C-alpha positions as CSV (number, residue, x, y, z in Angstrom):
1,X,13.6,-14.4,23.6
2,X,10.8,-14.7,26.1
3,X,9.3,-18.0,25.1
4,X,5.6,-18.7,25.2
5,X,6.1,-21.6,27.6
6,X,7.6,-19.1,30.1
7,X,4.7,-16.7,29.8
8,X,2.3,-19.6,30.4
9,X,4.4,-20.8,33.4
10,X,4.0,-17.4,35.2
11,X,0.4,-17.1,34.1
12,X,0.8,-14.0,31.9
13,X,-1.8,-13.6,29.2
14,X,-0.7,-13.0,25.6
15,X,-2.1,-12.8,22.1
16,X,-0.5,-14.3,18.9
17,X,-1.1,-12.7,15.5
18,X,0.0,-14.1,12.2
19,X,0.8,-11.7,9.4
20,X,1.1,-12.9,5.8
21,X,3.4,-11.1,3.4
22,X,2.1,-7.5,2.8
23,X,-0.3,-7.7,5.8
24,X,0.2,-4.9,8.2
25,X,-0.8,-3.5,11.6
26,X,-1.1,0.2,12.6
27,X,1.2,1.0,15.6
28,X,-0.5,3.6,17.8
29,X,0.7,5.3,20.9
30,X,-2.1,3.5,22.8
31,X,-0.7,0.1,21.7
32,X,2.8,1.2,22.7
33,X,1.6,2.3,26.1
34,X,-0.4,-0.9,26.9
35,X,1.3,-3.8,25.0
36,X,4.8,-5.0,24.3
37,X,4.8,-6.6,20.8
38,X,7.6,-9.0,20.0
39,X,8.4,-10.8,16.7
40,X,8.5,-14.5,17.2
41,X,9.4,-15.3,13.6
42,X,9.5,-13.4,10.3
43,X,10.6,-10.1,8.8
44,X,8.9,-6.7,9.1
45,X,9.6,-3.2,7.9
46,X,8.4,-0.4,10.2
47,X,7.0,2.4,8.0
48,X,6.5,6.0,8.9
49,X,3.6,7.2,6.7
50,X,3.0,11.0,6.4
51,X,-0.3,12.6,5.5
52,X,1.2,13.8,2.2
53,X,1.8,10.2,1.1
54,X,5.5,10.1,1.8
55,X,6.7,6.7,3.2
56,X,9.9,6.2,5.1
57,X,11.2,2.8,6.4
58,X,12.6,3.5,9.9
59,X,13.4,0.0,11.0
60,X,13.9,-3.6,9.7
61,X,12.7,-6.1,12.3
62,X,13.1,-9.8,12.6
63,X,12.7,-12.6,15.2
64,X,13.4,-11.5,18.8
65,X,13.0,-7.8,18.0
66,X,10.5,-5.6,19.8
67,X,8.2,-3.3,17.8
68,X,9.2,-0.1,19.5
69,X,8.5,3.5,18.7
70,X,9.5,6.9,20.1
71,X,6.1,8.4,19.5
72,X,5.4,12.0,20.2
73,X,2.5,12.7,22.6
74,X,1.4,15.6,20.4
75,X,-2.1,15.2,18.9
76,X,-1.1,17.2,15.8
77,X,1.1,14.6,14.2
78,X,1.2,14.5,10.4
79,X,2.3,10.8,10.3
80,X,1.5,7.4,11.7
81,X,3.4,4.1,11.9
82,X,2.7,0.8,10.2
83,X,4.4,-2.5,10.6
84,X,4.3,-4.3,7.3
85,X,5.2,-7.9,6.9
86,X,7.8,-8.8,4.2
87,X,7.5,-12.5,5.0
88,X,5.0,-14.6,7.0
89,X,5.4,-13.2,10.5
90,X,4.3,-14.3,14.0
91,X,3.8,-11.6,16.6
92,X,3.1,-12.0,20.3
93,X,1.6,-9.1,22.3
94,X,2.0,-9.0,26.1
95,X,0.1,-6.6,28.4
96,X,2.8,-4.3,29.9
97,X,1.3,-3.8,33.3
98,X,0.6,-7.5,33.8
99,X,4.1,-8.5,32.7
100,X,5.8,-5.9,34.8
101,X,3.8,-6.8,37.9
102,X,4.5,-10.5,37.7
103,X,8.1,-10.4,36.7
104,X,9.4,-7.3,38.5
105,X,11.4,-9.5,40.9
106,X,12.5,-12.1,38.3
107,X,16.1,-11.4,37.2
108,X,15.8,-14.0,34.4
109,X,13.0,-12.0,32.8
110,X,14.9,-8.7,33.1
111,X,18.0,-10.2,31.4
112,X,15.8,-11.6,28.6
113,X,14.3,-8.1,28.0
114,X,17.7,-6.5,28.0
115,X,18.7,-8.9,25.3
116,X,15.7,-7.9,23.2
117,X,16.5,-4.3,23.6
118,X,20.1,-5.0,22.5
119,X,18.7,-6.7,19.4
120,X,16.7,-3.6,18.7
121,X,19.8,-1.5,18.8
122,X,21.5,-3.8,16.2
123,X,18.4,-3.4,14.1
124,X,18.7,0.4,14.1
125,X,22.2,-0.1,12.8
126,X,20.9,-2.0,9.8
127,X,19.1,1.0,8.5
128,X,22.0,3.3,9.3
129,X,24.3,1.1,7.2
130,X,21.9,1.3,4.3
131,X,21.0,4.9,4.4
132,X,24.6,6.2,5.0
133,X,25.2,5.6,1.3
134,X,24.1,8.4,-1.0
135,X,24.2,6.2,-4.1
136,X,21.1,4.1,-4.8
137,X,23.1,1.2,-6.1
138,X,25.2,1.1,-3.0
139,X,22.1,1.2,-0.8
140,X,20.7,-1.8,-2.6
141,X,23.9,-3.7,-2.4
142,X,24.2,-3.0,1.3
143,X,20.7,-4.2,1.9
144,X,21.3,-7.4,0.0
145,X,24.5,-8.0,2.0
146,X,22.6,-7.5,5.2
147,X,19.8,-9.8,4.1
148,X,22.4,-12.5,3.1
149,X,23.9,-12.3,6.6
150,X,20.6,-12.4,8.5
151,X,18.6,-14.8,6.3
152,X,21.0,-16.3,3.7
153,X,21.0,-20.0,3.0
154,X,24.4,-21.2,1.7
155,X,24.4,-24.0,-0.9
156,X,26.7,-24.8,-3.8
157,X,28.6,-21.6,-3.3
158,X,25.4,-19.6,-3.8
159,X,23.5,-17.6,-1.2
160,X,19.7,-17.8,-1.3
161,X,17.5,-15.2,0.4
162,X,14.3,-17.3,0.8
163,X,11.6,-14.7,0.3
164,X,10.3,-12.3,-2.3
165,X,11.5,-8.7,-2.4
166,X,9.4,-6.6,-4.7
167,X,10.9,-3.5,-6.3
168,X,8.4,-1.5,-4.4
169,X,9.7,-2.9,-1.1
170,X,13.3,-2.2,-2.1
171,X,12.3,1.3,-3.1
172,X,10.8,2.0,0.3
173,X,13.6,0.5,2.3
174,X,16.3,2.3,0.4
175,X,14.4,5.5,0.0
176,X,15.0,5.4,-3.7
177,X,13.0,5.8,-6.9
178,X,11.4,2.6,-8.1
179,X,12.5,3.2,-11.7
180,X,16.2,3.3,-10.5
181,X,15.6,0.1,-8.4
182,X,14.4,-1.8,-11.4
183,X,17.3,-0.5,-13.6
184,X,19.9,-1.5,-10.9
185,X,18.4,-4.9,-10.2
186,X,18.2,-5.7,-13.9
187,X,21.8,-4.6,-14.2
188,X,22.9,-7.0,-11.4
189,X,20.8,-9.8,-12.9
190,X,22.3,-9.3,-16.5
191,X,25.8,-9.4,-15.0
192,X,24.9,-12.8,-13.4
193,X,25.6,-11.4,-9.9
194,X,22.0,-12.2,-8.7
195,X,18.9,-13.9,-9.9
196,X,15.4,-13.5,-8.4
197,X,11.8,-14.5,-8.8
198,X,8.6,-14.3,-6.8
199,X,9.9,-16.7,-4.2
200,X,13.5,-16.0,-3.6
201,X,16.7,-14.0,-4.5
202,X,20.0,-15.8,-5.3
203,X,23.4,-14.2,-4.9
204,X,25.8,-16.0,-7.2
205,X,28.9,-14.2,-6.1
206,X,28.8,-12.2,-2.9
207,X,32.3,-10.7,-3.5
208,X,31.3,-9.5,-6.9
209,X,28.2,-8.0,-5.5
210,X,30.1,-6.2,-2.8
211,X,32.4,-4.7,-5.4
212,X,29.7,-3.8,-7.9
């Protein structure tokens, strides 16, 4: 990632913002045109919110990802984007023109940005792997498998995902009914496949989870 020390060394201004869980920022076309926003640490869901109240999770973003949209220039949009923090998240915003001007001849900077864009492509694949399943249960299981890979802490043959995932959050990410989410999560819990509280989620048997 482009470290803060590097930005300071080439005298590029930047702003850091800390989001607590459930804090959010509205992502506008103006912000996209003037700032590059990079996640330093944390986990964010990028939401597309329609005027009729429908919410779609379009991206899951973590450290070293760029918050990046393909916004339409039309003024008649019936939606907006919001980056919502699932965990405590640190963001750095960098003025695009200033960064481009001062690093246009720096190959090292170009390579770092290429790596960030590559990370973003991998992030798009996360949502593809989840939403390719028609079955709600399979979507939840795929999400938990992805989270165990990206954030899982291994101890005593268990995998701990060290943050809270509300049923509402799971519902939005998987595009599923919240009632079905609750039923499926309780089913997995009753079968001793997982356990969860308001601080973490534990996967007792990842093989059993993948085969559920």
